[in-house]
C-alpha positions, 0 to 999 in steps of 0.5 A: 500500500502506498501514498505514491505508487510502488512497483513491487509485488510477489514476483519482485521478491525473486531475483536481484540477490547478490551472488555469494562473494559478490561485494558492493564494490563489484556490484553497484553500491547503493546511492543516497537519493536513488536506492535510499534516502537520508532522514533529516532530522534523524528519527528517534530510536529505541534500541539499546546503546551499541545496537542498530535498529531496523524497522519494517513499516507495514500494513496488514491490508497491503498486498505487497507487505503480505508478499514480502512477509516470508522473505522478511521473516527468513532474513530477520533470522540471519541478522547479527546480534548488534541489530535490533529488528521491529515491526511498525504498523502504519496509519496513513489515515484513521481507518488504519488504526484498528489494525495498528491496535491489532498488532500491538494487542497481539504483541502485548499478549505474546501472540505475534509469532502465532498470529501475525502471518495468520492475519495476512492470510485471513485478509489476502487469502481468505478475503476477510475484512479485518478493518474494524474493531469488531471484525478483528475481535471476532476473528481473534476469538476464532483463533482460540484467544480469550476474547475478553483479554484481547478486547482489554488489550486492544482498548488499553491505554498502552496499546493506544499510546503505542499506536500514537507513537507508531504514527509519530515515528512513521512521520519522523521517517517520512514514510510514504508507502509500505513495505519500507525499511528504516535504519537507525533513525537515519535512512529509509529504503523500499521497493520503489527505490531499490527496484525490489524488496529483495534488493531493499534488504540488501540496501538495508544490510549496506546501511547497517554496515555504514552505521556500524562503521561510523559508531 
């Protein structure tokens, strides 16, 4: 989903992967303004000292985010120990907020690993409309989650605060479309700039190395 048009989909996730041993010096190194943009002023980060924060900005109803999820999940498992990864659900408009709350409620209940991918599947494979609080709550209950506990989390002050902070960080990074990747509060890349989300992950690795080298 995007404010501007992104040309990226499931097919764009294949290819553009660097051959083992092929360095950025041998290939075309990512360029500021083309493959990524600098965030000015820098966005706030929550990673502990000595760690590099990488954020995926996503929206459950975005088909490109759905297509990207398997590739992203596999990539996250390869990250070095000094990289802290987190997902951030965006809200370009108020109608997106229920899905923001869904993610943070699942996180609060330690259910992201169990249900995150299932949310994508429900929307994009089963074609369910999970855009309202009622539809979301009913669906979560059908997954065997206690409806009362989930509703309490969904409507909690903590989840509301997290949703507000997510929108603030989305704006600080100047996110215009998803999926997008933010690095250390300083850089953003996406499929439009990198020409595919697979290469966007490579650009992210390049930016992480840049941040690491300048610490």
